Backbone bond lengths (Angstrom), bond angles and torsions (degrees), N, CA, C in turn:
res aa  C-N    CA-C-N  psi(-1)  N-CA   C-N-CA  omega(-1)  CA-C   N-CA-C  phi
1 M - - - 1.451 - - 1.519 108.04 -
2 S 1.328 117.45 134.42 1.454 121.15 -178.02 1.529 110.39 -85.45
3 E 1.303 115.23 156.01 1.460 121.90 -177.94 1.525 109.11 -95.26
4 I 1.332 116.77 137.66 1.458 122.04 178.86 1.522 107.99 -105.74
5 T 1.304 115.43 130.58 1.455 120.78 179.52 1.523 109.33 -112.75
6 L 1.326 115.98 130.23 1.462 122.02 179.22 1.519 109.08 -122.93
7 N 1.321 115.46 140.32 1.462 116.88 172.38 1.532 107.38 -85.22
8 P 1.315 117.75 165.97 1.475 120.26 -176.20 1.530 113.75 -56.69
9 D 1.313 118.54 -36.23 1.463 120.68 -179.90 1.528 111.62 -67.89
10 Q 1.326 116.55 -39.06 1.466 120.12 177.91 1.525 110.26 -65.74
11 L 1.315 116.34 -43.86 1.460 120.69 179.27 1.527 110.15 -61.62
12 K 1.333 116.54 -42.38 1.462 121.11 179.05 1.531 110.81 -60.11
13 E 1.308 118.19 -44.75 1.462 121.73 -179.85 1.529 112.16 -66.14
14 I 1.331 117.03 -39.37 1.464 120.84 178.52 1.533 110.24 -64.91
15 L 1.329 116.75 -45.00 1.466 120.63 179.08 1.529 110.79 -64.79
16 K 1.322 116.25 -41.44 1.463 120.32 179.01 1.528 110.53 -60.72
17 S 1.314 117.45 -45.52 1.467 121.38 178.49 1.521 111.48 -62.53
18 A 1.330 116.48 -41.22 1.465 120.52 -179.31 1.527 110.83 -65.52
19 I 1.320 117.65 -40.68 1.463 121.41 179.93 1.524 110.44 -67.10
20 I 1.340 116.75 -42.79 1.468 120.00 178.56 1.524 110.29 -61.81
21 E 1.313 117.27 -42.92 1.465 120.96 178.65 1.523 111.07 -63.70
22 L 1.313 116.51 -41.77 1.464 121.08 178.14 1.523 110.61 -60.28
23 L 1.329 116.74 -45.14 1.463 120.54 -179.61 1.524 111.85 -65.14
24 R 1.314 116.94 -40.52 1.467 120.59 -179.53 1.529 111.46 -68.07
25 D 1.313 116.56 -43.10 1.462 120.90 -175.37 1.524 113.28 -77.84
26 N 1.320 117.50 -21.30 1.466 121.19 -175.27 1.524 110.67 -128.15
27 R 1.306 116.22 41.89 1.461 121.51 -174.39 1.531 112.39 -54.73
28 E 1.320 117.52 -47.12 1.469 120.75 -176.70 1.537 111.27 -65.28
29 E 1.328 116.24 -44.64 1.462 119.87 -179.81 1.529 111.10 -64.29
30 V 1.326 116.59 -40.74 1.469 120.37 179.34 1.528 109.71 -65.32
31 S 1.329 117.38 -41.36 1.466 121.21 178.44 1.524 110.86 -61.75
32 E 1.328 117.32 -44.14 1.466 120.88 178.55 1.521 110.88 -63.54
33 F 1.336 116.13 -41.92 1.461 120.62 179.11 1.528 110.51 -61.29
34 L 1.335 116.97 -46.59 1.461 120.44 -179.45 1.521 111.47 -65.11
35 A 1.331 117.74 -38.60 1.465 120.81 178.01 1.528 110.82 -62.74
36 E 1.332 117.06 -43.06 1.459 120.70 178.31 1.519 110.95 -65.03
37 L 1.321 116.21 -39.02 1.454 120.71 179.18 1.525 110.87 -63.18
38 I 1.327 116.51 -43.85 1.464 120.96 178.50 1.527 110.57 -63.99
39 E 1.336 117.13 -42.01 1.466 120.71 177.97 1.529 110.98 -61.96
40 D 1.328 116.83 -41.91 1.460 120.61 179.32 1.526 111.85 -63.06
41 V 1.328 116.18 -42.46 1.467 120.11 178.91 1.531 110.09 -65.01
42 A 1.337 116.69 -43.10 1.464 120.54 179.10 1.527 110.80 -62.46
43 M 1.334 116.92 -42.07 1.465 120.36 179.01 1.531 110.64 -64.32
44 E 1.315 116.17 -42.10 1.473 120.33 178.81 1.532 110.64 -60.57
45 R 1.333 116.22 -43.44 1.469 119.65 179.12 1.519 111.33 -66.65
46 A 1.333 117.26 -39.68 1.461 120.76 179.20 1.526 110.82 -64.04
47 I 1.314 116.68 -40.87 1.469 120.44 178.41 1.520 110.03 -64.43
48 A 1.338 116.82 -44.83 1.462 120.40 179.72 1.523 111.03 -62.07
49 E 1.335 116.66 -40.97 1.462 120.47 177.97 1.521 110.66 -66.37
50 G 1.330 116.55 -39.90 1.460 120.82 179.82 1.518 113.05 -64.57
51 E 1.321 116.28 -27.77 1.465 119.76 179.42 1.525 112.01 -74.06
52 T 1.322 117.75 -16.06 1.467 120.50 -177.14 1.524 113.02 -108.16
53 T 1.331 118.00 -0.25 1.458 120.51 -179.82 1.524 109.44 -103.22
54 E 1.318 115.58 164.52 1.459 118.88 -178.91 1.529 110.52 -74.76
55 L 1.319 115.55 154.13 1.457 121.77 -179.32 1.519 110.15 -73.90
56 T 1.319 115.64 155.67 1.458 121.73 175.74 1.522 108.70 -128.71
57 S 1.299 116.10 160.50 1.461 119.32 -176.20 1.524 110.76 -80.62
58 R 1.301 115.21 154.95 1.461 121.68 177.57 1.532 110.06 -60.99
59 N 1.323 115.78 -40.35 1.461 120.95 -178.46 1.534 111.46 -61.25
60 S 1.328 117.19 -42.47 1.467 119.02 -179.11 1.527 111.55 -67.12
61 I 1.321 117.44 -31.74 1.467 120.73 176.65 1.520 110.11 -66.70
62 F 1.333 116.78 -45.66 1.456 119.80 -179.28 1.533 111.60 -68.17
63 Q 1.316 117.76 -28.38 1.463 119.68 174.86 1.533 109.94 -66.13
64 L 1.311 116.98 -39.57 1.470 120.56 177.72 1.519 111.69 -67.22
65 L 1.317 117.11 -36.03 1.466 121.94 -177.41 1.526 112.91 -82.83
66 G 1.311 116.58 -18.04 1.467 121.25 -177.11 1.507 112.45 -71.13
67 P 1.324 115.40 173.60 1.467 120.21 -179.24 1.533 110.81 -65.32
68 K 1.331 114.32 143.63 1.467 119.85 177.73 1.521 109.46 -80.60
69 V 1.316 116.54 134.43 1.467 121.27 -178.72 1.494 110.33 -106.43
């Protein structure tokens, strides 16, 4: 088997083409993946923020979630 040699610019163009093709052919899967990734990052930030804020009572949470009068 012969060896193929690529310079960095050729490798960059091949990878770029492969990524573009992947995105075009799998648009829905990529969108779902990115949405999950964004949700995970948001959840991580919310947890980190929650660890630095003061605690609240269960009753006050349920009052906020309850029906508005």
